[in-house]
Predicted model as a PDB file, atoms N, CA, C, CB and O in Angstrom, pLDDT in the B-factor column:
MODEL        1                                                                  
ATOM      1  N   LEU A   1     117.179 115.958 108.170  1.00 88.00           N  
ATOM      2  CA  LEU A   1     117.015 114.669 107.524  1.00 88.00           C  
ATOM      3  C   LEU A   1     118.054 114.453 106.428  1.00 88.00           C  
ATOM      4  CB  LEU A   1     115.617 114.550 106.949  1.00 88.00           C  
ATOM      5  O   LEU A   1     118.514 113.332 106.210  1.00 88.00           O  
ATOM      6  N   ALA A   2     118.418 115.528 105.744  1.00 92.00           N  
ATOM      7  CA  ALA A   2     119.426 115.397 104.692  1.00 92.00           C  
ATOM      8  C   ALA A   2     120.770 114.976 105.283  1.00 92.00           C  
ATOM      9  CB  ALA A   2     119.576 116.721 103.918  1.00 92.00           C  
ATOM     10  O   ALA A   2     121.485 114.162 104.699  1.00 92.00           O  
ATOM     11  N   SER A   3     121.102 115.526 106.429  1.00 92.00           N  
ATOM     12  CA  SER A   3     122.361 115.152 107.092  1.00 92.00           C  
ATOM     13  C   SER A   3     122.333 113.696 107.524  1.00 92.00           C  
ATOM     14  CB  SER A   3     122.623 116.055 108.310  1.00 92.00           C  
ATOM     15  O   SER A   3     123.324 112.979 107.381  1.00 92.00           O  
ATOM     16  N   ILE A   4     121.199 113.262 108.050  1.00 93.00           N  
ATOM     17  CA  ILE A   4     121.071 111.867 108.476  1.00 93.00           C  
ATOM     18  C   ILE A   4     121.206 110.941 107.273  1.00 93.00           C  
ATOM     19  CB  ILE A   4     119.718 111.631 109.190  1.00 93.00           C  
ATOM     20  O   ILE A   4     121.886 109.917 107.345  1.00 93.00           O  
ATOM     21  N   ARG A   5     120.563 111.298 106.177  1.00 95.00           N  
ATOM     22  CA  ARG A   5     120.656 110.465 104.968  1.00 95.00           C  
ATOM     23  C   ARG A   5     122.107 110.352 104.492  1.00 95.00           C  
ATOM     24  CB  ARG A   5     119.772 111.048 103.840  1.00 95.00           C  
ATOM     25  O   ARG A   5     122.564 109.267 104.134  1.00 95.00           O  
ATOM     26  N   ALA A   6     122.820 111.468 104.491  1.00 96.00           N  
ATOM     27  CA  ALA A   6     124.220 111.461 104.059  1.00 96.00           C  
ATOM     28  C   ALA A   6     125.067 110.593 104.995  1.00 96.00           C  
ATOM     29  CB  ALA A   6     124.779 112.902 104.012  1.00 96.00           C  
ATOM     30  O   ALA A   6     125.949 109.860 104.547  1.00 96.00           O  
ATOM     31  N   MET A   7     124.792 110.686 106.285  1.00 95.00           N  
ATOM     32  CA  MET A   7     125.543 109.892 107.259  1.00 95.00           C  
ATOM     33  C   MET A   7     125.238 108.403 107.088  1.00 95.00           C  
ATOM     34  CB  MET A   7     125.210 110.345 108.698  1.00 95.00           C  
ATOM     35  O   MET A   7     126.135 107.568 107.210  1.00 95.00           O  
ATOM     36  N   VAL A   8     123.999 108.073 106.810  1.00 95.00           N  
ATOM     37  CA  VAL A   8     123.614 106.670 106.604  1.00 95.00           C  
ATOM     38  C   VAL A   8     124.308 106.122 105.353  1.00 95.00           C  
ATOM     39  CB  VAL A   8     122.063 106.533 106.473  1.00 95.00           C  
ATOM     40  O   VAL A   8     124.780 104.985 105.352  1.00 95.00           O  
ATOM     41  N   GLU A   9     124.369 106.918 104.302  1.00 96.00           N  
ATOM     42  CA  GLU A   9     125.066 106.477 103.091  1.00 96.00           C  
ATOM     43  C   GLU A   9     126.538 106.217 103.379  1.00 96.00           C  
ATOM     44  CB  GLU A   9     124.924 107.522 101.973  1.00 96.00           C  
ATOM     45  O   GLU A   9     127.095 105.217 102.927  1.00 96.00           O  
ATOM     46  N   LYS A  10     127.167 107.113 104.129  1.00 95.00           N  
ATOM     47  CA  LYS A  10     128.576 106.941 104.491  1.00 95.00           C  
ATOM     48  C   LYS A  10     128.757 105.700 105.369  1.00 95.00           C  
ATOM     49  CB  LYS A  10     129.105 108.196 105.222  1.00 95.00           C  
ATOM     50  O   LYS A  10     129.732 104.962 105.219  1.00 95.00           O  
ATOM     51  N   GLU A  11     127.813 105.477 106.283  1.00 94.00           N  
ATOM     52  CA  GLU A  11     127.863 104.300 107.146  1.00 94.00           C  
ATOM     53  C   GLU A  11     127.817 103.020 106.301  1.00 94.00           C  
ATOM     54  CB  GLU A  11     126.693 104.321 108.163  1.00 94.00           C  
ATOM     55  O   GLU A  11     128.587 102.090 106.540  1.00 94.00           O  
ATOM     56  N   HIS A  12     126.926 102.975 105.326  1.00 93.00           N  
ATOM     57  CA  HIS A  12     126.807 101.803 104.460  1.00 93.00           C  
ATOM     58  C   HIS A  12     128.096 101.585 103.662  1.00 93.00           C  
ATOM     59  CB  HIS A  12     125.609 101.961 103.505  1.00 93.00           C  
ATOM     60  O   HIS A  12     128.547 100.454 103.481  1.00 93.00           O  
ATOM     61  N   GLU A  13     128.670 102.682 103.194  1.00 92.00           N  
ATOM     62  CA  GLU A  13     129.922 102.595 102.448  1.00 92.00           C  
ATOM     63  C   GLU A  13     131.038 102.020 103.330  1.00 92.00           C  
ATOM     64  CB  GLU A  13     130.326 103.985 101.909  1.00 92.00           C  
ATOM     65  O   GLU A  13     131.762 101.118 102.911  1.00 92.00           O  
ATOM     66  N   LEU A  14     131.171 102.544 104.547  1.00 90.00           N  
ATOM     67  CA  LEU A  14     132.208 102.061 105.456  1.00 90.00           C  
ATOM     68  C   LEU A  14     131.971 100.606 105.850  1.00 90.00           C  
ATOM     69  CB  LEU A  14     132.266 102.936 106.706  1.00 90.00           C  
ATOM     70  O   LEU A  14     132.912  99.814 105.919  1.00 90.00           O  
ATOM     71  N   ARG A  15     130.710 100.257 106.109  1.00 89.00           N  
ATOM     72  CA  ARG A  15     130.396  98.860 106.440  1.00 89.00           C  
ATOM     73  C   ARG A  15     130.795  97.929 105.294  1.00 89.00           C  
ATOM     74  CB  ARG A  15     128.890  98.703 106.753  1.00 89.00           C  
ATOM     75  O   ARG A  15     131.328  96.843 105.522  1.00 89.00           O  
ATOM     76  N   GLY A  16     130.534  98.359 104.080  1.00 88.00           N  
ATOM     77  CA  GLY A  16     130.898  97.564 102.919  1.00 88.00           C  
ATOM     78  C   GLY A  16     132.401  97.338 102.847  1.00 88.00           C  
ATOM     79  O   GLY A  16     132.861  96.240 102.534  1.00 88.00           O  
ATOM     80  N   HIS A  17     133.157  98.384 103.139  1.00 83.00           N  
ATOM     81  CA  HIS A  17     134.614  98.257 103.128  1.00 83.00           C  
ATOM     82  C   HIS A  17     135.091  97.313 104.227  1.00 83.00           C  
ATOM     83  CB  HIS A  17     135.271  99.631 103.293  1.00 83.00           C  
ATOM     84  O   HIS A  17     135.972  96.483 104.003  1.00 83.00           O  
ATOM     85  N   VAL A  18     134.510  97.445 105.407  1.00 82.00           N  
ATOM     86  CA  VAL A  18     134.905  96.584 106.524  1.00 82.00           C  
ATOM     87  C   VAL A  18     134.548  95.132 106.224  1.00 82.00           C  
ATOM     88  CB  VAL A  18     134.229  97.043 107.834  1.00 82.00           C  
ATOM     89  O   VAL A  18     135.360  94.234 106.449  1.00 82.00           O  
ATOM     90  N   GLU A  19     133.342  94.896 105.719  1.00 81.00           N  
ATOM     91  CA  GLU A  19     132.883  93.536 105.453  1.00 81.00           C  
ATOM     92  C   GLU A  19     133.650  92.877 104.309  1.00 81.00           C  
ATOM     93  CB  GLU A  19     131.405  93.544 105.135  1.00 81.00           C  
ATOM     94  O   GLU A  19     133.803  91.656 104.288  1.00 81.00           O  
ATOM     95  N   SER A  20     134.132  93.676 103.362  1.00 80.00           N  
ATOM     96  CA  SER A  20     134.890  93.101 102.248  1.00 80.00           C  
ATOM     97  C   SER A  20     136.391  93.110 102.536  1.00 80.00           C  
ATOM     98  CB  SER A  20     134.600  93.871 100.953  1.00 80.00           C  
ATOM     99  O   SER A  20     137.206  92.815 101.662  1.00 80.00           O  
ATOM    100  N   HIS A  21     136.734  93.447 103.756  1.00 75.00           N  
ATOM    101  CA  HIS A  21     138.119  93.464 104.228  1.00 75.00           C  
ATOM    102  C   HIS A  21     138.964  94.540 103.563  1.00 75.00           C  
ATOM    103  CB  HIS A  21     138.751  92.122 103.995  1.00 75.00           C  
ATOM    104  O   HIS A  21     140.182  94.567 103.743  1.00 75.00           O  
ATOM    105  N   GLN A  22     138.338  95.424 102.801  1.00 66.00           N  
ATOM    106  CA  GLN A  22     139.078  96.536 102.211  1.00 66.00           C  
ATOM    107  C   GLN A  22     139.380  97.585 103.270  1.00 66.00           C  
ATOM    108  CB  GLN A  22     138.288  97.161 101.046  1.00 66.00           C  
ATOM    109  O   GLN A  22     140.340  98.347 103.156  1.00 66.00           O  
ATOM    110  N   GLY A  23     138.556  97.611 104.286  1.00 57.00           N  
ATOM    111  CA  GLY A  23     138.715  98.614 105.319  1.00 57.00           C  
ATOM    112  C   GLY A  23     138.927  97.987 106.670  1.00 57.00           C  
ATOM    113  O   GLY A  23     138.373  98.443 107.669  1.00 57.00           O  
ATOM    114  N   SER A  24     139.717  96.957 106.705  1.00 64.00           N  
ATOM    115  CA  SER A  24     139.933  96.287 107.983  1.00 64.00           C  
ATOM    116  C   SER A  24     140.927  97.031 108.854  1.00 64.00           C  
ATOM    117  CB  SER A  24     140.413  94.873 107.756  1.00 64.00           C  
ATOM    118  O   SER A  24     141.209  96.612 109.977  1.00 64.00           O  
ATOM    119  N   ALA A  25     141.459  98.129 108.345  1.00 77.00           N  
ATOM    120  CA  ALA A  25     142.391  98.931 109.125  1.00 77.00           C  
ATOM    121  C   ALA A  25     141.670  99.508 110.336  1.00 77.00           C  
ATOM    122  CB  ALA A  25     143.008 100.060 108.264  1.00 77.00           C  
ATOM    123  O   ALA A  25     140.493  99.860 110.250  1.00 77.00           O  
ATOM    124  N   PRO A  26     142.362  99.604 111.448  1.00 82.00           N  
ATOM    125  CA  PRO A  26     141.743 100.164 112.652  1.00 82.00           C  
ATOM    126  C   PRO A  26     141.171 101.568 112.421  1.00 82.00           C  
ATOM    127  CB  PRO A  26     142.762 100.207 113.780  1.00 82.00           C  
ATOM    128  O   PRO A  26     140.191 101.954 113.057  1.00 82.00           O  
ATOM    129  N   GLN A  27     141.784 102.322 111.516  1.00 83.00           N  
ATOM    130  CA  GLN A  27     141.305 103.676 111.225  1.00 83.00           C  
ATOM    131  C   GLN A  27     139.901 103.650 110.624  1.00 83.00           C  
ATOM    132  CB  GLN A  27     142.272 104.390 110.270  1.00 83.00           C  
ATOM    133  O   GLN A  27     139.057 104.468 110.989  1.00 83.00           O  
ATOM    134  N   THR A  28     139.646 102.724 109.712  1.00 85.00           N  
ATOM    135  CA  THR A  28     138.325 102.611 109.089  1.00 85.00           C  
ATOM    136  C   THR A  28     137.292 102.182 110.117  1.00 85.00           C  
ATOM    137  CB  THR A  28     138.356 101.612 107.916  1.00 85.00           C  
ATOM    138  O   THR A  28     136.176 102.702 110.136  1.00 85.00           O  
ATOM    139  N   ARG A  29     137.658 101.240 110.967  1.00 86.00           N  
ATOM    140  CA  ARG A  29     136.738 100.767 112.014  1.00 86.00           C  
ATOM    141  C   ARG A  29     136.430 101.899 112.990  1.00 86.00           C  
ATOM    142  CB  ARG A  29     137.343  99.551 112.772  1.00 86.00           C  
ATOM    143  O   ARG A  29     135.285 102.061 113.411  1.00 86.00           O  
ATOM    144  N   ALA A  30     137.447 102.682 113.351  1.00 90.00           N  
ATOM    145  CA  ALA A  30     137.249 103.809 114.271  1.00 90.00           C  
ATOM    146  C   ALA A  30     136.343 104.869 113.633  1.00 90.00           C  
ATOM    147  CB  ALA A  30     138.615 104.435 114.665  1.00 90.00           C  
ATOM    148  O   ALA A  30     135.494 105.458 114.303  1.00 90.00           O  
ATOM    149  N   GLU A  31     136.533 105.102 112.335  1.00 92.00           N  
ATOM    150  CA  GLU A  31     135.685 106.064 111.625  1.00 92.00           C  
ATOM    151  C   GLU A  31     134.231 105.589 111.612  1.00 92.00           C  
ATOM    152  CB  GLU A  31     136.193 106.272 110.178  1.00 92.00           C  
ATOM    153  O   GLU A  31     133.314 106.387 111.809  1.00 92.00           O  
ATOM    154  N   LEU A  32     134.024 104.308 111.385  1.00 92.00           N  
ATOM    155  CA  LEU A  32     132.676 103.742 111.384  1.00 92.00           C  
ATOM    156  C   LEU A  32     132.043 103.857 112.769  1.00 92.00           C  
ATOM    157  CB  LEU A  32     132.710 102.270 110.935  1.00 92.00           C  
ATOM    158  O   LEU A  32     130.878 104.236 112.888  1.00 92.00           O  
ATOM    159  N   ASP A  33     132.798 103.535 113.807  1.00 91.00           N  
ATOM    160  CA  ASP A  33     132.272 103.628 115.176  1.00 91.00           C  
ATOM    161  C   ASP A  33     131.870 105.061 115.519  1.00 91.00           C  
ATOM    162  CB  ASP A  33     133.314 103.123 116.185  1.00 91.00           C  
ATOM    163  O   ASP A  33     130.800 105.289 116.083  1.00 91.00           O  
ATOM    164  N   ALA A  34     132.729 106.029 115.177  1.00 94.00           N  
ATOM    165  CA  ALA A  34     132.434 107.436 115.455  1.00 94.00           C  
ATOM    166  C   ALA A  34     131.205 107.905 114.680  1.00 94.00           C  
ATOM    167  CB  ALA A  34     133.641 108.313 115.105  1.00 94.00           C  
ATOM    168  O   ALA A  34     130.373 108.648 115.202  1.00 94.00           O  
ATOM    169  N   LEU A  35     131.105 107.465 113.442  1.00 95.00           N  
ATOM    170  CA  LEU A  35     129.955 107.834 112.615  1.00 95.00           C  
ATOM    171  C   LEU A  35     128.668 107.266 113.204  1.00 95.00           C  
ATOM    172  CB  LEU A  35     130.146 107.337 111.169  1.00 95.00           C  
ATOM    173  O   LEU A  35     127.648 107.954 113.246  1.00 95.00           O  
ATOM    174  N   GLN A  36     128.709 106.020 113.656  1.00 93.00           N  
ATOM    175  CA  GLN A  36     127.522 105.396 114.248  1.00 93.00           C  
ATOM    176  C   GLN A  36     127.081 106.140 115.506  1.00 93.00           C  
ATOM    177  CB  GLN A  36     127.801 103.921 114.580  1.00 93.00           C  
ATOM    178  O   GLN A  36     125.884 106.325 115.729  1.00 93.00           O  
ATOM    179  N   GLU A  37     128.027 106.562 116.317  1.00 93.00           N  
ATOM    180  CA  GLU A  37     127.675 107.311 117.529  1.00 93.00           C  
ATOM    181  C   GLU A  37     127.043 108.651 117.170  1.00 93.00           C  
ATOM    182  CB  GLU A  37     128.919 107.532 118.410  1.00 93.00           C  
ATOM    183  O   GLU A  37     126.046 109.047 117.775  1.00 93.00           O  
ATOM    184  N   SER A  38     127.611 109.345 116.199  1.00 94.00           N  
ATOM    185  CA  SER A  38     127.050 110.630 115.775  1.00 94.00           C  
ATOM    186  C   SER A  38     125.670 110.448 115.159  1.00 94.00           C  
ATOM    187  CB  SER A  38     127.984 111.318 114.774  1.00 94.00           C  
ATOM    188  O   SER A  38     124.773 111.264 115.369  1.00 94.00           O  
ATOM    189  N   LEU A  39     125.512 109.392 114.412  1.00 94.00           N  
ATOM    190  CA  LEU A  39     124.210 109.097 113.808  1.00 94.00           C  
ATOM    191  C   LEU A  39     123.164 108.807 114.876  1.00 94.00           C  
ATOM    192  CB  LEU A  39     124.322 107.907 112.849  1.00 94.00           C  
ATOM    193  O   LEU A  39     122.019 109.242 114.761  1.00 94.00           O  
ATOM    194  N   ASP A  40     123.551 108.080 115.906  1.00 93.00           N  
ATOM    195  CA  ASP A  40     122.631 107.826 117.019  1.00 93.00           C  
ATOM    196  C   ASP A  40     122.191 109.137 117.673  1.00 93.00           C  
ATOM    197  CB  ASP A  40     123.294 106.907 118.066  1.00 93.00           C  
ATOM    198  O   ASP A  40     121.027 109.294 118.042  1.00 93.00           O  
ATOM    199  N   GLN A  41     123.123 110.067 117.812  1.00 95.00           N  
ATOM    200  CA  GLN A  41     122.772 111.375 118.376  1.00 95.00           C  
ATOM    201  C   GLN A  41     121.778 112.105 117.479  1.00 95.00           C  
ATOM    202  CB  GLN A  41     124.033 112.233 118.575  1.00 95.00           C  
ATOM    203  O   GLN A  41     120.829 112.718 117.968  1.00 95.00           O  
ATOM    204  N   CYS A  42     121.994 112.041 116.186  1.00 95.00           N  
ATOM    205  CA  CYS A  42     121.087 112.715 115.251  1.00 95.00           C  
ATOM    206  C   CYS A  42     119.686 112.115 115.302  1.00 95.00           C  
ATOM    207  CB  CYS A  42     121.635 112.632 113.826  1.00 95.00           C  
ATOM    208  O   CYS A  42     118.696 112.845 115.330  1.00 95.00           O  
ATOM    209  N   TRP A  43     119.602 110.785 115.315  1.00 94.00           N  
ATOM    210  CA  TRP A  43     118.287 110.131 115.410  1.00 94.00           C  
ATOM    211  C   TRP A  43     117.599 110.516 116.715  1.00 94.00           C  
ATOM    212  CB  TRP A  43     118.431 108.589 115.315  1.00 94.00           C  
ATOM    213  O   TRP A  43     116.395 110.769 116.732  1.00 94.00           O  
ATOM    214  N   ASP A  44     118.357 110.561 117.806  1.00 95.00           N  
ATOM    215  CA  ASP A  44     117.794 110.935 119.095  1.00 95.00           C  
ATOM    216  C   ASP A  44     117.245 112.360 119.050  1.00 95.00           C  
ATOM    217  CB  ASP A  44     118.850 110.803 120.198  1.00 95.00           C  
ATOM    218  O   ASP A  44     116.144 112.621 119.537  1.00 95.00           O  
ATOM    219  N   LEU A  45     118.003 113.267 118.474  1.00 96.00           N  
ATOM    220  CA  LEU A  45     117.556 114.658 118.368  1.00 96.00           C  
ATOM    221  C   LEU A  45     116.292 114.754 117.511  1.00 96.00           C  
ATOM    222  CB  LEU A  45     118.675 115.541 117.771  1.00 96.00           C  
ATOM    223  O   LEU A  45     115.361 115.483 117.854  1.00 96.00           O  
ATOM    224  N   LEU A  46     116.262 114.026 116.410  1.00 95.00           N  
ATOM    225  CA  LEU A  46     115.076 114.031 115.552  1.00 95.00           C  
ATOM    226  C   LEU A  46     113.854 113.510 116.311  1.00 95.00           C  
ATOM    227  CB  LEU A  46     115.322 113.181 114.290  1.00 95.00           C  
ATOM    228  O   LEU A  46     112.769 114.082 116.207  1.00 95.00           O  
ATOM    229  N   ARG A  47     114.028 112.423 117.074  1.00 95.00           N  
ATOM    230  CA  ARG A  47     112.914 111.894 117.874  1.00 95.00           C  
ATOM    231  C   ARG A  47     112.436 112.912 118.897  1.00 95.00           C  
ATOM    232  CB  ARG A  47     113.329 110.602 118.583  1.00 95.00           C  
ATOM    233  O   ARG A  47     111.233 113.082 119.098  1.00 95.00           O  
ATOM    234  N   GLN A  48     113.378 113.588 119.542  1.00 96.00           N  
ATOM    235  CA  GLN A  48     112.994 114.613 120.518  1.00 96.00           C  
ATOM    236  C   GLN A  48     112.176 115.719 119.856  1.00 96.00           C  
ATOM    237  CB  GLN A  48     114.243 115.211 121.190  1.00 96.00           C  
ATOM    238  O   GLN A  48     111.141 116.131 120.378  1.00 96.00           O  
ATOM    239  N   ARG A  49     112.642 116.193 118.711  1.00 96.00           N  
ATOM    240  CA  ARG A  49     111.949 117.270 118.006  1.00 96.00           C  
ATOM    241  C   ARG A  49     110.546 116.853 117.590  1.00 96.00           C  
ATOM    242  CB  ARG A  49     112.745 117.698 116.781  1.00 96.00           C  
ATOM    243  O   ARG A  49     109.593 117.619 117.730  1.00 96.00           O  
ATOM    244  N   ARG A  50     110.429 115.642 117.083  1.00 96.00           N  
ATOM    245  CA  ARG A  50     109.102 115.166 116.662  1.00 96.00           C  
ATOM    246  C   ARG A  50     108.171 115.007 117.857  1.00 96.00           C  
ATOM    247  CB  ARG A  50     109.223 113.829 115.912  1.00 96.00           C  
ATOM    248  O   ARG A  50     106.983 115.316 117.762  1.00 96.00           O  
ATOM    249  N   ALA A  51     108.695 114.530 118.974  1.00 97.00           N  
ATOM    250  CA  ALA A  51     107.874 114.372 120.178  1.00 97.00           C  
ATOM    251  C   ALA A  51     107.410 115.732 120.689  1.00 97.00           C  
ATOM    252  CB  ALA A  51     108.660 113.629 121.279  1.00 97.00           C  
ATOM    253  O   ALA A  51     106.252 115.893 121.077  1.00 97.00           O  
ATOM    254  N   LYS A  52     108.306 116.701 120.688  1.00 97.00           N  
ATOM    255  CA  LYS A  52     107.917 118.036 121.142  1.00 97.00           C  
ATOM    256  C   LYS A  52     106.837 118.625 120.240  1.00 97.00           C  
ATOM    257  CB  LYS A  52     109.138 118.967 121.179  1.00 97.00           C  
ATOM    258  O   LYS A  52     105.873 119.219 120.725  1.00 97.00           O  
ATOM    259  N   ALA A  53     106.996 118.461 118.946  1.00 97.00           N  
ATOM    260  CA  ALA A  53     105.995 118.968 118.006  1.00 97.00           C  
ATOM    261  C   ALA A  53     104.653 118.282 118.219  1.00 97.00           C  
ATOM    262  CB  ALA A  53     106.465 118.769 116.560  1.00 97.00           C  
ATOM    263  O   ALA A  53     103.604 118.923 118.156  1.00 97.00           O  
ATOM    264  N   GLU A  54     104.689 116.980 118.472  1.00 97.00           N  
ATOM    265  CA  GLU A  54     103.468 116.219 118.681  1.00 97.00           C  
ATOM    266  C   GLU A  54     102.700 116.711 119.909  1.00 97.00           C  
ATOM    267  CB  GLU A  54     103.795 114.740 118.828  1.00 97.00           C  
ATOM    268  O   GLU A  54     101.470 116.683 119.934  1.00 97.00           O  
ATOM    269  N   PHE A  55     103.436 117.159 120.919  1.00 97.00           N  
ATOM    270  CA  PHE A  55     102.800 117.616 122.152  1.00 97.00           C  
ATOM    271  C   PHE A  55     102.774 119.133 122.265  1.00 97.00           C  
ATOM    272  CB  PHE A  55     103.512 117.031 123.347  1.00 97.00           C  
ATOM    273  O   PHE A  55     102.774 119.691 123.362  1.00 97.00           O  
ATOM    274  N   ASN A  56     102.753 119.794 121.095  1.00 97.00           N  
ATOM    275  CA  ASN A  56     102.612 121.250 120.998  1.00 97.00           C  
ATOM    276  C   ASN A  56     103.676 122.007 121.782  1.00 97.00           C  
ATOM    277  CB  ASN A  56     101.250 121.663 121.484  1.00 97.00           C  
ATOM    278  O   ASN A  56     103.398 123.053 122.368  1.00 97.00           O  
ATOM    279  N   GLN A  57     104.890 121.475 121.789  1.00 97.00           N  
ATOM    280  CA  GLN A  57     106.026 122.172 122.382  1.00 97.00           C  
ATOM    281  C   GLN A  57     106.934 122.629 121.242  1.00 97.00           C  
ATOM    282  CB  GLN A  57     106.800 121.253 123.401  1.00 97.00           C  
ATOM    283  O   GLN A  57     106.793 122.186 120.102  1.00 97.00           O  
ATOM    284  N   ASP A  58     107.853 123.507 121.564  1.00 97.00           N  
ATOM    285  CA  ASP A  58     108.759 124.047 120.554  1.00 97.00           C  
ATOM    286  C   ASP A  58     109.857 123.037 120.225  1.00 97.00           C  
ATOM    287  CB  ASP A  58     109.378 125.371 121.037  1.00 97.00           C  
ATOM    288  O   ASP A  58     110.691 122.746 121.083  1.00 97.00           O  
ATOM    289  N   PRO A  59     109.880 122.498 119.007  1.00 96.00           N  
ATOM    290  CA  PRO A  59     110.908 121.523 118.636  1.00 96.00           C  
ATOM    291  C   PRO A  59     112.324 122.085 118.728  1.00 96.00           C  
ATOM    292  CB  PRO A  59     110.658 121.026 117.236  1.00 96.00           C  
ATOM    293  O   PRO A  59     113.282 121.332 118.901  1.00 96.00           O  
ATOM    294  N   ALA A  60     112.457 123.405 118.611  1.00 96.00           N  
ATOM    295  CA  ALA A  60     113.779 124.033 118.690  1.00 96.00           C  
ATOM    296  C   ALA A  60     114.388 123.911 120.082  1.00 96.00           C  
ATOM    297  CB  ALA A  60     113.686 125.501 118.299  1.00 96.00           C  
ATOM    298  O   ALA A  60     115.585 124.138 120.256  1.00 96.00           O  
ATOM    299  N   GLU A  61     113.588 123.559 121.061  1.00 96.00           N  
ATOM    300  CA  GLU A  61     114.096 123.397 122.424  1.00 96.00           C  
ATOM    301  C   GLU A  61     114.784 122.045 122.633  1.00 96.00           C  
ATOM    302  CB  GLU A  61     112.960 123.551 123.421  1.00 96.00           C  
ATOM    303  O   GLU A  61     115.419 121.829 123.665  1.00 96.00           O  
ATOM    304  N   ALA A  62     114.665 121.155 121.683  1.00 96.00           N  
ATOM    305  CA  ALA A  62     115.342 119.849 121.782  1.00 96.00           C  
ATOM    306  C   ALA A  62     116.845 120.093 121.763  1.00 96.00           C  
ATOM    307  CB  ALA A  62     114.913 118.881 120.608  1.00 96.00           C  
ATOM    308  O   ALA A  62     117.342 120.981 121.069  1.00 96.00           O  
ATOM    309  N   GLU A  63     117.549 119.287 122.539  1.00 96.00           N  
ATOM    310  CA  GLU A  63     118.993 119.452 122.642  1.00 96.00           C  
ATOM    311  C   GLU A  63     119.719 118.155 122.304  1.00 96.00           C  
ATOM    312  CB  GLU A  63     119.376 119.919 124.044  1.00 96.00           C  
ATOM    313  O   GLU A  63     119.224 117.057 122.559  1.00 96.00           O  
ATOM    314  N   ILE A  64     120.891 118.311 121.731  1.00 95.00           N  
ATOM    315  CA  ILE A  64     121.718 117.142 121.449  1.00 95.00           C  
ATOM    316  C   ILE A  64     122.212 116.585 122.772  1.00 95.00           C  
ATOM    317  CB  ILE A  64     122.914 117.498 120.506  1.00 95.00           C  
ATOM    318  O   ILE A  64     122.798 117.302 123.584  1.00 95.00           O  
ATOM    319  N   ARG A  65     121.973 115.314 122.977  1.00 94.00           N  
ATOM    320  CA  ARG A  65     122.419 114.659 124.205  1.00 94.00           C  
ATOM    321  C   ARG A  65     123.821 114.106 123.995  1.00 94.00           C  
ATOM    322  CB  ARG A  65     121.438 113.529 124.626  1.00 94.00           C  
ATOM    323  O   ARG A  65     124.187 113.753 122.874  1.00 94.00           O  
ATOM    324  N   PRO A  66     124.606 114.026 125.060  1.00 93.00           N  
ATOM    325  CA  PRO A  66     125.972 113.483 124.930  1.00 93.00           C  
ATOM    326  C   PRO A  66     125.946 112.052 124.391  1.00 93.00           C  
ATOM    327  CB  PRO A  66     126.699 113.518 126.293  1.00 93.00           C  
ATOM    328  O   PRO A  66     124.997 111.304 124.623  1.00 93.00           O  
ATOM    329  N   LYS A  67     126.998 111.691 123.673  1.00 90.00           N  
ATOM    330  CA  LYS A  67     127.092 110.347 123.099  1.00 90.00           C  
ATOM    331  C   LYS A  67     126.934 109.273 124.166  1.00 90.00           C  
ATOM    332  CB  LYS A  67     128.425 110.170 122.378  1.00 90.00           C  
ATOM    333  O   LYS A  67     126.305 108.241 123.932  1.00 90.00           O  
ATOM    334  N   GLN A  68     127.506 109.520 125.333  1.00 89.00           N  
ATOM    335  CA  GLN A  68     127.435 108.522 126.399  1.00 89.00           C  
ATOM    336  C   GLN A  68     125.985 108.255 126.802  1.00 89.00           C  
ATOM    337  CB  GLN A  68     128.247 108.982 127.618  1.00 89.00           C  
ATOM    338  O   GLN A  68     125.622 107.115 127.093  1.00 89.00           O  
ATOM    339  N   VAL A  69     125.170 109.284 126.822  1.00 90.00           N  
ATOM    340  CA  VAL A  69     123.759 109.144 127.202  1.00 90.00           C  
ATOM    341  C   VAL A  69     123.011 108.374 126.123  1.00 90.00           C  
ATOM    342  CB  VAL A  69     123.104 110.534 127.430  1.00 90.00           C  
ATOM    343  O   VAL A  69     122.279 107.430 126.420  1.00 90.00           O  
ATOM    344  N   VAL A  70     123.193 108.773 124.889  1.00 90.00           N  
ATOM    345  CA  VAL A  70     122.481 108.140 123.776  1.00 90.00           C  
ATOM    346  C   VAL A  70     122.889 106.679 123.629  1.00 90.00           C  
ATOM    347  CB  VAL A  70     122.749 108.896 122.466  1.00 90.00           C  
ATOM    348  O   VAL A  70     122.041 105.826 123.368  1.00 90.00           O  
ATOM    349  N   GLU A  71     124.160 106.382 123.792  1.00 83.00           N  
ATOM    350  CA  GLU A  71     124.642 105.014 123.638  1.00 83.00           C  
ATOM    351  C   GLU A  71     124.132 104.113 124.761  1.00 83.00           C  
ATOM    352  CB  GLU A  71     126.167 104.992 123.602  1.00 83.00           C  
ATOM    353  O   GLU A  71     124.030 102.902 124.564  1.00 83.00           O  
ATOM    354  N   GLU A  72     123.816 104.653 125.908  1.00 83.00           N  
ATOM    355  CA  GLU A  72     123.300 103.850 127.025  1.00 83.00           C  
ATOM    356  C   GLU A  72     121.880 103.362 126.773  1.00 83.00           C  
ATOM    357  CB  GLU A  72     123.340 104.658 128.315  1.00 83.00           C  
ATOM    358  O   GLU A  72     121.414 102.451 127.457  1.00 83.00           O  
ATOM    359  N   TYR A  73     121.176 103.957 125.793  1.00 74.00           N  
ATOM    360  CA  TYR A  73     119.816 103.516 125.494  1.00 74.00           C  
ATOM    361  C   TYR A  73     119.789 102.057 125.057  1.00 74.00           C  
ATOM    362  CB  TYR A  73     119.200 104.396 124.409  1.00 74.00           C  
ATOM    363  O   TYR A  73     118.794 101.360 125.258  1.00 74.00           O  
ATOM    364  N   LEU A  74     120.877 101.603 124.465  1.00 63.00           N  
ATOM    365  CA  LEU A  74     120.929 100.227 123.970  1.00 63.00           C  
ATOM    366  C   LEU A  74     121.142  99.225 125.085  1.00 63.00           C  
ATOM    367  CB  LEU A  74     122.025 100.082 122.945  1.00 63.00           C  
ATOM    368  O   LEU A  74     120.838  98.043 124.926  1.00 63.00           O  
ATOM    369  N   ALA A  75     121.656  99.679 126.199  1.00 55.00           N  
ATOM    370  CA  ALA A  75     121.988  98.767 127.306  1.00 55.00           C  
ATOM    371  C   ALA A  75     120.742  98.339 128.044  1.00 55.00           C  
ATOM    372  CB  ALA A  75     122.967  99.427 128.280  1.00 55.00           C  
ATOM    373  O   ALA A  75     120.825  97.573 129.004  1.00 55.00           O  
TER     374      ALA A  75                                                      
ENDMDL                                                                          
END                                                                             
């Protein structure tokens, strides 16, 4: 959770730069996109762990899913 919180703070910072045109450089946008994908993976892993715990399974068995898989959830 601490890692997710740190990533969310960084995401907000980058969004602020992009929205205020301070970070309109393609590099800043690419960094934000990569961060969002990694954050989606972290949220997915956390959901898996909580679901396993809820159903009396070992949360440590949850695995990080590829970005392509996690990003398809939105489609």
